[in-house]
mmCIF file as gemmi writes it, N, C-alpha and C atoms, coordinates in Angstrom:
data_model
loop_
_atom_site.group_PDB
_atom_site.id
_atom_site.type_symbol
_atom_site.label_atom_id
_atom_site.label_alt_id
_atom_site.label_comp_id
_atom_site.label_asym_id
_atom_site.label_entity_id
_atom_site.label_seq_id
_atom_site.pdbx_PDB_ins_code
_atom_site.Cartn_x
_atom_site.Cartn_y
_atom_site.Cartn_z
_atom_site.occupancy
_atom_site.B_iso_or_equiv
_atom_site.pdbx_formal_charge
_atom_site.auth_seq_id
_atom_site.auth_asym_id
_atom_site.pdbx_PDB_model_num
ATOM 1 N N . MET Axp A 1 ? 0.959 -1.157 -0.002 1 0 ? 1 A 1
ATOM 2 C CA . MET Axp A 1 ? 0.09 -0.032 -0.054 1 0 ? 1 A 1
ATOM 3 C C . MET Axp A 1 ? 0.849 1.399 0.031 1 0 ? 1 A 1
ATOM 4 N N . PHE Axp A 2 ? 2.101 1.109 0.787 1 0 ? 2 A 1
ATOM 5 C CA . PHE Axp A 2 ? 2.704 2.44 0.961 1 0 ? 2 A 1
ATOM 6 C C . PHE Axp A 2 ? 3.467 2.642 -0.459 1 0 ? 2 A 1
ATOM 7 N N . ILE Axp A 3 ? 3.794 1.409 -1.087 1 0 ? 3 A 1
ATOM 8 C CA . ILE Axp A 3 ? 4.621 1.667 -2.483 1 0 ? 3 A 1
ATOM 9 C C . ILE Axp A 3 ? 3.903 2.221 -3.395 1 0 ? 3 A 1
ATOM 10 N N . THR Axp A 4 ? 2.587 1.952 -3.577 1 0 ? 4 A 1
ATOM 11 C CA . THR Axp A 4 ? 1.586 2.418 -4.433 1 0 ? 4 A 1
ATOM 12 C C . THR Axp A 4 ? 1.361 3.998 -4.139 1 0 ? 4 A 1
ATOM 13 N N . PHE Axp A 5 ? 1.193 4.393 -2.781 1 0 ? 5 A 1
ATOM 14 C CA . PHE Axp A 5 ? 1.038 5.742 -2.482 1 0 ? 5 A 1
ATOM 15 C C . PHE Axp A 5 ? 2.316 6.598 -2.891 1 0 ? 5 A 1
ATOM 16 N N . PHE Axp A 6 ? 3.343 5.946 -2.485 1 0 ? 6 A 1
ATOM 17 C CA . PHE Axp A 6 ? 4.606 6.669 -2.937 1 0 ? 6 A 1
ATOM 18 C C . PHE Axp A 6 ? 4.752 6.894 -4.531 1 0 ? 6 A 1
ATOM 19 N N . LYS Axp A 7 ? 4.457 5.745 -5.447 1 0 ? 7 A 1
ATOM 20 C CA . LYS Axp A 7 ? 4.322 5.942 -6.574 1 0 ? 7 A 1
ATOM 21 C C . LYS Axp A 7 ? 3.538 7.082 -7.195 1 0 ? 7 A 1
ATOM 22 N N . MET Axp A 8 ? 2.202 7.251 -6.633 1 0 ? 8 A 1
ATOM 23 C CA . MET Axp A 8 ? 1.407 8.17 -6.992 1 0 ? 8 A 1
ATOM 24 C C . MET Axp A 8 ? 1.882 9.526 -6.814 1 0 ? 8 A 1
ATOM 25 N N . ASN Axp A 9 ? 2.579 9.698 -5.466 1 0 ? 9 A 1
ATOM 26 C CA . ASN Axp A 9 ? 2.985 10.951 -5.238 1 0 ? 9 A 1
ATOM 27 C C . ASN Axp A 9 ? 4.139 11.549 -5.95 1 0 ? 9 A 1
ATOM 28 N N . GLU Axp A 10 ? 4.949 10.309 -6.499 1 0 ? 10 A 1
ATOM 29 C CA . GLU Axp A 10 ? 6.066 10.595 -7.399 1 0 ? 10 A 1
ATOM 30 C C . GLU Axp A 10 ? 5.534 10.92 -8.807 1 0 ? 10 A 1
ATOM 31 N N . PHE Axp A 11 ? 4.493 10.436 -9.099 1 0 ? 11 A 1
ATOM 32 C CA . PHE Axp A 11 ? 3.733 10.771 -10.506 1 0 ? 11 A 1
ATOM 33 C C . PHE Axp A 11 ? 3.098 12.146 -10.34 1 0 ? 11 A 1
ATOM 34 N N . TYR Axp A 12 ? 2.552 12.763 -9.276 1 0 ? 12 A 1
ATOM 35 C CA . TYR Axp A 12 ? 1.967 13.912 -9.372 1 0 ? 12 A 1
ATOM 36 C C . TYR Axp A 12 ? 3.08 15.121 -9.141 1 0 ? 12 A 1
ATOM 37 N N . LEU Axp A 13 ? 4.275 14.661 -8.552 1 0 ? 13 A 1
ATOM 38 C CA . LEU Axp A 13 ? 5.462 15.486 -8.419 1 0 ? 13 A 1
ATOM 39 C C . LEU Axp A 13 ? 5.948 15.853 -9.893 1 0 ? 13 A 1
ATOM 40 N N . ILE Axp A 14 ? 6.133 14.599 -10.636 1 0 ? 14 A 1
ATOM 41 C CA . ILE Axp A 14 ? 6.696 14.903 -11.957 1 0 ? 14 A 1
ATOM 42 C C . ILE Axp A 14 ? 5.816 15.526 -12.884 1 0 ? 14 A 1
ATOM 43 N N . LEU Axp A 15 ? 4.463 15.341 -12.788 1 0 ? 15 A 1
ATOM 44 C CA . LEU Axp A 15 ? 3.425 16.114 -13.571 1 0 ? 15 A 1
ATOM 45 C C . LEU Axp A 15 ? 3.424 17.746 -13.088 1 0 ? 15 A 1
ATOM 46 N N . ALA Axp A 16 ? 3.617 18.043 -11.957 1 0 ? 16 A 1
ATOM 47 C CA . ALA Axp A 16 ? 3.629 19.279 -11.462 1 0 ? 16 A 1
ATOM 48 C C . ALA Axp A 16 ? 4.826 20.099 -11.928 1 0 ? 16 A 1
ATOM 49 N N . VAL Axp A 17 ? 6.055 19.462 -11.758 1 0 ? 17 A 1
ATOM 50 C CA . VAL Axp A 17 ? 7.322 19.927 -12.322 1 0 ? 17 A 1
ATOM 51 C C . VAL Axp A 17 ? 7.191 20.171 -13.913 1 0 ? 17 A 1
ATOM 52 N N . SER Axp A 18 ? 6.55 19.219 -14.667 1 0 ? 18 A 1
ATOM 53 C CA . SER Axp A 18 ? 6.519 19.297 -16.02 1 0 ? 18 A 1
ATOM 54 C C . SER Axp A 18 ? 5.641 20.443 -16.493 1 0 ? 18 A 1
ATOM 55 N N . THR Axp A 19 ? 4.618 20.456 -15.719 1 0 ? 19 A 1
ATOM 56 C CA . THR Axp A 19 ? 3.644 21.442 -16.049 1 0 ? 19 A 1
ATOM 57 C C . THR Axp A 19 ? 4.113 23.009 -15.715 1 0 ? 19 A 1
ATOM 58 N N . VAL Axp A 20 ? 4.901 23.075 -14.538 1 0 ? 20 A 1
ATOM 59 C CA . VAL Axp A 20 ? 5.735 24.335 -14.458 1 0 ? 20 A 1
ATOM 60 C C . VAL Axp A 20 ? 6.54 24.647 -15.5 1 0 ? 20 A 1
ATOM 61 N N . LEU Axp A 21 ? 7.479 23.652 -15.978 1 0 ? 21 A 1
ATOM 62 C CA . LEU Axp A 21 ? 8.291 24.158 -16.88 1 0 ? 21 A 1
ATOM 63 C C . LEU Axp A 21 ? 7.888 24.449 -18.301 1 0 ? 21 A 1
ATOM 64 N N . MET Axp A 22 ? 6.717 23.73 -18.691 1 0 ? 22 A 1
ATOM 65 C CA . MET Axp A 22 ? 5.926 23.991 -19.882 1 0 ? 22 A 1
ATOM 66 C C . MET Axp A 22 ? 5.39 25.332 -19.785 1 0 ? 22 A 1
ATOM 67 N N . GLY Axp A 23 ? 4.849 25.86 -18.436 1 0 ? 23 A 1
ATOM 68 C CA . GLY Axp A 23 ? 4.524 27.085 -18.381 1 0 ? 23 A 1
ATOM 69 C C . GLY Axp A 23 ? 5.377 28.195 -18.749 1 0 ? 23 A 1
ATOM 70 N N . MET Axp A 24 ? 6.813 27.857 -18.15 1 0 ? 24 A 1
ATOM 71 C CA . MET Axp A 24 ? 7.872 28.761 -18.262 1 0 ? 24 A 1
ATOM 72 C C . MET Axp A 24 ? 8.273 28.941 -19.456 1 0 ? 24 A 1
ATOM 73 N N . VAL Axp A 25 ? 8.114 28.045 -20.39 1 0 ? 25 A 1
ATOM 74 C CA . VAL Axp A 25 ? 8.506 27.848 -21.808 1 0 ? 25 A 1
ATOM 75 C C . VAL Axp A 25 ? 7.565 28.736 -22.53 1 0 ? 25 A 1
ATOM 76 N N . PHE Axp A 26 ? 6.276 28.434 -22.442 1 0 ? 26 A 1
ATOM 77 C CA . PHE Axp A 26 ? 5.168 29.371 -23.151 1 0 ? 26 A 1
ATOM 78 C C . PHE Axp A 26 ? 5.248 30.864 -22.709 1 0 ? 26 A 1
ATOM 79 N N . ALA Axp A 27 ? 5.62 31.195 -21.371 1 0 ? 27 A 1
ATOM 80 C CA . ALA Axp A 27 ? 5.739 32.515 -20.856 1 0 ? 27 A 1
ATOM 81 C C . ALA Axp A 27 ? 7.015 33.124 -21.565 1 0 ? 27 A 1
ATOM 82 N N . GLY Axp A 28 ? 8.032 32.37 -21.848 1 0 ? 28 A 1
ATOM 83 C CA . GLY Axp A 28 ? 9.205 32.925 -22.229 1 0 ? 28 A 1
ATOM 84 C C . GLY Axp A 28 ? 8.97 33.197 -23.908 1 0 ? 28 A 1
ATOM 85 N N . LEU Axp A 29 ? 8.24 32.32 -24.577 1 0 ? 29 A 1
ATOM 86 C CA . LEU Axp A 29 ? 7.962 32.529 -25.784 1 0 ? 29 A 1
ATOM 87 C C . LEU Axp A 29 ? 7.048 33.809 -25.908 1 0 ? 29 A 1
ATOM 88 N N . ALA Axp A 30 ? 6.044 33.901 -25.269 1 0 ? 30 A 1
ATOM 89 C CA . ALA Axp A 30 ? 5.258 34.977 -25.222 1 0 ? 30 A 1
ATOM 90 C C . ALA Axp A 30 ? 5.881 36.359 -25.038 1 0 ? 30 A 1
ATOM 91 N N . ILE Axp A 31 ? 6.782 36.322 -24.084 1 0 ? 31 A 1
ATOM 92 C CA . ILE Axp A 31 ? 7.704 37.523 -23.8 1 0 ? 31 A 1
ATOM 93 C C . ILE Axp A 31 ? 8.546 37.704 -24.817 1 0 ? 31 A 1
ATOM 94 N N . SER Axp A 32 ? 9.128 36.791 -25.697 1 0 ? 32 A 1
ATOM 95 C CA . SER Axp A 32 ? 10.035 37.088 -26.598 1 0 ? 32 A 1
ATOM 96 C C . SER Axp A 32 ? 9.234 37.516 -27.847 1 0 ? 32 A 1
ATOM 97 N N . ILE Axp A 33 ? 7.881 37.338 -28.077 1 0 ? 33 A 1
ATOM 98 C CA . ILE Axp A 33 ? 7.203 37.775 -29.144 1 0 ? 33 A 1
ATOM 99 C C . ILE Axp A 33 ? 6.885 39.278 -28.827 1 0 ? 33 A 1
ATOM 100 N N . LEU Axp A 34 ? 6.706 39.459 -27.436 1 0 ? 34 A 1
ATOM 101 C CA . LEU Axp A 34 ? 6.265 41.068 -27.059 1 0 ? 34 A 1
ATOM 102 C C . LEU Axp A 34 ? 7.748 42 -27.349 1 0 ? 34 A 1
ATOM 103 N N . VAL Axp A 35 ? 8.77 41.187 -27.063 1 0 ? 35 A 1
ATOM 104 C CA . VAL Axp A 35 ? 9.963 42.068 -27.013 1 0 ? 35 A 1
ATOM 105 C C . VAL Axp A 35 ? 10.487 42.405 -28.271 1 0 ? 35 A 1
ATOM 106 N N . LYS Axp A 36 ? 10.447 41.263 -29.259 1 0 ? 36 A 1
ATOM 107 C CA . LYS Axp A 36 ? 10.988 41.221 -30.63 1 0 ? 36 A 1
ATOM 108 C C . LYS Axp A 36 ? 10.38 42.516 -31.34 1 0 ? 36 A 1
ATOM 109 N N . LYS Axp A 37 ? 11.054 42.987 -32.362 1 0 ? 37 A 1
ATOM 110 C CA . LYS Axp A 37 ? 10.69 44.091 -33.228 1 0 ? 37 A 1
ATOM 111 C C . LYS Axp A 37 ? 9.367 43.462 -33.933 1 0 ? 37 A 1
ATOM 112 N N . ASN Axp A 38 ? 8.301 44.385 -34.122 1 0 ? 38 A 1
ATOM 113 C CA . ASN Axp A 38 ? 7.126 43.967 -34.809 1 0 ? 38 A 1
ATOM 114 C C . ASN Axp A 38 ? 6.456 42.668 -34.322 1 0 ? 38 A 1
ATOM 115 N N . GLY Axp A 39 ? 7.137 42.056 -33.204 1 0 ? 39 A 1
ATOM 116 C CA . GLY Axp A 39 ? 6.503 40.788 -32.65 1 0 ? 39 A 1
ATOM 117 C C . GLY Axp A 39 ? 6.497 39.656 -33.5 1 0 ? 39 A 1
ATOM 118 N N . ARG Axp A 40 ? 7.492 39.575 -34.383 1 0 ? 40 A 1
ATOM 119 C CA . ARG Axp A 40 ? 7.726 38.431 -35.148 1 0 ? 40 A 1
ATOM 120 C C . ARG Axp A 40 ? 9.02 37.877 -34.979 1 0 ? 40 A 1
ATOM 121 N N . PHE Axp A 41 ? 9 36.53 -35.371 1 0 ? 41 A 1
ATOM 122 C CA . PHE Axp A 41 ? 10.255 35.748 -35.224 1 0 ? 41 A 1
ATOM 123 C C . PHE Axp A 41 ? 11.025 35.836 -36.485 1 0 ? 41 A 1
ATOM 124 N N . PRO Axp A 42 ? 12.233 35.428 -36.627 1 0 ? 42 A 1
ATOM 125 C CA . PRO Axp A 42 ? 12.93 35.577 -38.03 1 0 ? 42 A 1
ATOM 126 C C . PRO Axp A 42 ? 12.387 34.668 -38.852 1 0 ? 42 A 1
ATOM 127 N N . VAL Axp A 43 ? 12.37 35.116 -40.119 1 0 ? 43 A 1
ATOM 128 C CA . VAL Axp A 43 ? 11.946 34.186 -41.251 1 0 ? 43 A 1
ATOM 129 C C . VAL Axp A 43 ? 12.683 33.156 -41.543 1 0 ? 43 A 1
ATOM 130 N N . THR Axp A 44 ? 12.312 31.92 -41.486 1 0 ? 44 A 1
ATOM 131 C CA . THR Axp A 44 ? 13.259 30.758 -41.485 1 0 ? 44 A 1
ATOM 132 C C . THR Axp A 44 ? 12.728 29.772 -42.86 1 0 ? 44 A 1
ATOM 133 N N . SER Axp A 45 ? 11.731 30.31 -43.381 1 0 ? 45 A 1
ATOM 134 C CA . SER Axp A 45 ? 11.209 29.717 -44.742 1 0 ? 45 A 1
ATOM 135 C C . SER Axp A 45 ? 12.124 30.191 -45.853 1 0 ? 45 A 1
ATOM 136 N N . ILE Axp A 46 ? 12.612 29.285 -46.494 1 0 ? 46 A 1
ATOM 137 C CA . ILE Axp A 46 ? 13.75 29.677 -47.677 1 0 ? 46 A 1
ATOM 138 C C . ILE Axp A 46 ? 13.238 30.629 -48.718 1 0 ? 46 A 1
ATOM 139 N N . GLY Axp A 47 ? 11.796 30.419 -49.072 1 0 ? 47 A 1
ATOM 140 C CA . GLY Axp A 47 ? 11.276 31.151 -50.094 1 0 ? 47 A 1
ATOM 141 C C . GLY Axp A 47 ? 10.995 32.649 -49.692 1 0 ? 47 A 1
ATOM 142 N N . ARG Axp A 48 ? 11.009 32.992 -48.477 1 0 ? 48 A 1
ATOM 143 C CA . ARG Axp A 48 ? 10.675 34.29 -47.91 1 0 ? 48 A 1
ATOM 144 C C . ARG Axp A 48 ? 11.805 35 -47.365 1 0 ? 48 A 1
ATOM 145 N N . ASN Axp A 49 ? 12.933 34.121 -47.043 1 0 ? 49 A 1
ATOM 146 C CA . ASN Axp A 49 ? 14.046 34.72 -46.364 1 0 ? 49 A 1
ATOM 147 C C . ASN Axp A 49 ? 14.792 35.364 -47.284 1 0 ? 49 A 1
ATOM 148 N N . LYS Axp A 50 ? 15.108 36.764 -47.096 1 0 ? 50 A 1
ATOM 149 C CA . LYS Axp A 50 ? 15.988 37.588 -47.985 1 0 ? 50 A 1
ATOM 150 C C . LYS Axp A 50 ? 17.46 37.157 -47.93 1 0 ? 50 A 1
ATOM 151 N N . GLU Axp A 51 ? 18.018 36.902 -46.914 1 0 ? 51 A 1
ATOM 152 C CA . GLU Axp A 51 ? 19.343 36.463 -46.712 1 0 ? 51 A 1
ATOM 153 C C . GLU Axp A 51 ? 19.915 35.217 -47.428 1 0 ? 51 A 1
ATOM 154 N N . MET Axp A 52 ? 18.686 34.254 -47.444 1 0 ? 52 A 1
ATOM 155 C CA . MET Axp A 52 ? 19.086 33 -48.251 1 0 ? 52 A 1
ATOM 156 C C . MET Axp A 52 ? 18.94 33.315 -49.753 1 0 ? 52 A 1
ATOM 157 N N . GLN Axp A 53 ? 17.901 34.091 -50.122 1 0 ? 53 A 1
ATOM 158 C CA . GLN Axp A 53 ? 17.858 34.536 -51.398 1 0 ? 53 A 1
ATOM 159 C C . GLN Axp A 53 ? 19.023 35.201 -52.114 1 0 ? 53 A 1
ATOM 160 N N . LYS Axp A 54 ? 19.754 36.093 -51.237 1 0 ? 54 A 1
ATOM 161 C CA . LYS Axp A 54 ? 20.94 36.657 -51.583 1 0 ? 54 A 1
ATOM 162 C C . LYS Axp A 54 ? 22.03 35.644 -52.002 1 0 ? 54 A 1
ATOM 163 N N . ARG Axp A 55 ? 22.117 34.491 -50.94 1 0 ? 55 A 1
ATOM 164 C CA . ARG Axp A 55 ? 23.223 33.554 -51.069 1 0 ? 55 A 1
ATOM 165 C C . ARG Axp A 55 ? 22.921 32.636 -52.274 1 0 ? 55 A 1
ATOM 166 N N . GLY Axp A 56 ? 21.723 32.588 -52.794 1 0 ? 56 A 1
ATOM 167 C CA . GLY Axp A 56 ? 21.225 31.666 -53.915 1 0 ? 56 A 1
ATOM 168 C C . GLY Axp A 56 ? 20.855 30.383 -53.397 1 0 ? 56 A 1
ATOM 169 N N . ILE Axp A 57 ? 20.332 30.303 -52.128 1 0 ? 57 A 1
ATOM 170 C CA . ILE Axp A 57 ? 19.757 29.15 -51.544 1 0 ? 57 A 1
ATOM 171 C C . ILE Axp A 57 ? 18.392 28.942 -52.047 1 0 ? 57 A 1
ATOM 172 N N . THR Axp A 58 ? 17.94 27.862 -52.517 1 0 ? 58 A 1
ATOM 173 C CA . THR Axp A 58 ? 16.52 27.818 -53.074 1 0 ? 58 A 1
ATOM 174 C C . THR Axp A 58 ? 15.756 26.665 -52.377 1 0 ? 58 A 1
ATOM 175 N N . CYS Axp A 59 ? 14.469 26.607 -52.401 1 0 ? 59 A 1
ATOM 176 C CA . CYS Axp A 59 ? 13.759 25.698 -51.885 1 0 ? 59 A 1
ATOM 177 C C . CYS Axp A 59 ? 13.954 24.643 -52.78 1 0 ? 59 A 1
ATOM 178 N N . VAL Axp A 60 ? 14.024 23.233 -52.101 1 0 ? 60 A 1
ATOM 179 C CA . VAL Axp A 60 ? 13.913 22.05 -52.861 1 0 ? 60 A 1
ATOM 180 C C . VAL Axp A 60 ? 12.505 21.703 -53.792 1 0 ? 60 A 1
ATOM 181 N N . LYS Axp A 61 ? 11.58 22.224 -53.017 1 0 ? 61 A 1
ATOM 182 C CA . LYS Axp A 61 ? 10.256 22.05 -53.562 1 0 ? 61 A 1
ATOM 183 C C . LYS Axp A 61 ? 9.985 22.952 -54.743 1 0 ? 61 A 1
ATOM 184 N N . HIS Axp A 62 ? 10.572 23.915 -54.654 1 0 ? 62 A 1
ATOM 185 C CA . HIS Axp A 62 ? 10.411 24.949 -55.868 1 0 ? 62 A 1
ATOM 186 C C . HIS Axp A 62 ? 11.467 24.406 -57.139 1 0 ? 62 A 1
ATOM 187 N N . ASP Axp A 63 ? 12.493 23.803 -56.608 1 0 ? 63 A 1
ATOM 188 C CA . ASP Axp A 63 ? 13.522 23.406 -57.737 1 0 ? 63 A 1
ATOM 189 C C . ASP Axp A 63 ? 12.757 22.092 -58.269 1 0 ? 63 A 1
ATOM 190 N N . GLU Axp A 64 ? 12.12 21.342 -57.473 1 0 ? 64 A 1
ATOM 191 C CA . GLU Axp A 64 ? 11.441 20.107 -58.169 1 0 ? 64 A 1
ATOM 192 C C . GLU Axp A 64 ? 10.203 20.743 -58.912 1 0 ? 64 A 1
ATOM 193 N N . MET Axp A 65 ? 9.466 21.573 -58.637 1 0 ? 65 A 1
ATOM 194 C CA . MET Axp A 65 ? 8.632 22.25 -59.611 1 0 ? 65 A 1
ATOM 195 C C . MET Axp A 65 ? 9.03 22.785 -60.99 1 0 ? 65 A 1
ATOM 196 N N . LEU Axp A 66 ? 10.131 23.484 -60.691 1 0 ? 66 A 1
ATOM 197 C CA . LEU Axp A 66 ? 10.778 23.887 -61.887 1 0 ? 66 A 1
ATOM 198 C C . LEU Axp A 66 ? 11.363 22.799 -62.9 1 0 ? 66 A 1
ATOM 199 N N . CYS Axp A 67 ? 11.89 21.825 -62.485 1 0 ? 67 A 1
ATOM 200 C CA . CYS Axp A 67 ? 12.427 20.673 -63.143 1 0 ? 67 A 1
ATOM 201 C C . CYS Axp A 67 ? 11.429 19.834 -63.794 1 0 ? 67 A 1
ATOM 202 N N . ARG Axp A 68 ? 10.297 19.663 -63.043 1 0 ? 68 A 1
ATOM 203 C CA . ARG Axp A 68 ? 9.306 18.786 -63.602 1 0 ? 68 A 1
ATOM 204 C C . ARG Axp A 68 ? 8.251 19.616 -64.665 1 0 ? 68 A 1
ATOM 205 N N . GLY Axp A 69 ? 8.43 21.065 -64.505 1 0 ? 69 A 1
ATOM 206 C CA . GLY Axp A 69 ? 7.692 21.702 -65.415 1 0 ? 69 A 1
ATOM 207 C C . GLY Axp A 69 ? 6.084 21.86 -65.199 1 0 ? 69 A 1
ATOM 208 N N . LYS Axp A 70 ? 5.767 21.686 -64.005 1 0 ? 70 A 1
ATOM 209 C CA . LYS Axp A 70 ? 4.306 21.592 -63.722 1 0 ? 70 A 1
ATOM 210 C C . LYS Axp A 70 ? 3.671 22.853 -63.894 1 0 ? 70 A 1
ATOM 211 N N . PRO Axp A 71 ? 2.526 22.82 -64.379 1 0 ? 71 A 1
ATOM 212 C CA . PRO Axp A 71 ? 1.79 24.002 -64.653 1 0 ? 71 A 1
ATOM 213 C C . PRO Axp A 71 ? 1.452 24.949 -63.399 1 0 ? 71 A 1
ATOM 214 N N . GLY Axp A 72 ? 1.281 26.167 -63.464 1 0 ? 72 A 1
ATOM 215 C CA . GLY Axp A 72 ? 1.256 26.975 -62.197 1 0 ? 72 A 1
ATOM 216 C C . GLY Axp A 72 ? 2.294 27.042 -61.392 1 0 ? 72 A 1
ATOM 217 N N . ASN Axp A 73 ? 3.616 26.963 -61.882 1 0 ? 73 A 1
ATOM 218 C CA . ASN Axp A 73 ? 4.789 27.268 -61.009 1 0 ? 73 A 1
ATOM 219 C C . ASN Axp A 73 ? 4.802 28.65 -60.444 1 0 ? 73 A 1
ATOM 220 N N . ARG Axp A 74 ? 4.989 28.673 -59.035 1 0 ? 74 A 1
ATOM 221 C CA . ARG Axp A 74 ? 5.088 29.852 -58.395 1 0 ? 74 A 1
ATOM 222 C C . ARG Axp A 74 ? 6.515 30.274 -58.48 1 0 ? 74 A 1
ATOM 223 N N . THR Axp A 75 ? 6.968 31.599 -57.925 1 0 ? 75 A 1
ATOM 224 C CA . THR Axp A 75 ? 8.37 32.086 -57.763 1 0 ? 75 A 1
ATOM 225 C C . THR Axp A 75 ? 8.691 31.6 -56.558 1 0 ? 75 A 1
ATOM 226 N N . SER Axp A 76 ? 7.961 31.1 -55.636 1 0 ? 76 A 1
ATOM 227 C CA . SER Axp A 76 ? 8.384 30.629 -54.378 1 0 ? 76 A 1
ATOM 228 C C . SER Axp A 76 ? 7.745 29.54 -53.864 1 0 ? 76 A 1
ATOM 229 N N . CYS Axp A 77 ? 8.276 28.65 -53.199 1 0 ? 77 A 1
ATOM 230 C CA . CYS Axp A 77 ? 7.656 27.43 -52.723 1 0 ? 77 A 1
ATOM 231 C C . CYS Axp A 77 ? 6.786 27.669 -51.444 1 0 ? 77 A 1
ATOM 232 N N . CYS Axp A 78 ? 6.746 28.731 -50.958 1 0 ? 78 A 1
ATOM 233 C CA . CYS Axp A 78 ? 5.971 29.079 -49.716 1 0 ? 78 A 1
ATOM 234 C C . CYS Axp A 78 ? 4.476 29.277 -49.962 1 0 ? 78 A 1
ATOM 235 N N . GLY Axp A 79 ? 3.633 28.971 -49.082 1 0 ? 79 A 1
ATOM 236 C CA . GLY Axp A 79 ? 2.128 29.141 -49.293 1 0 ? 79 A 1
ATOM 237 C C . GLY Axp A 79 ? 1.448 28.143 -49.44 1 0 ? 79 A 1
């Protein structure tokens, strides 16, 4: 009986710690959105990232569309 009680207390302790940590992560993300310029994260999508475009890095999906010559090719693989 004591072992079962101890395991349940251990479960609730782990649950509480993980909930607090997840809350801190979400709060940190919310604060970073509020603090950053325009409230946006850096663009990581290749099709919309100006620095990657300057370096000639292209999206694989876009390259695939160009190679296959599918109708309705877009200039970007985003969207």
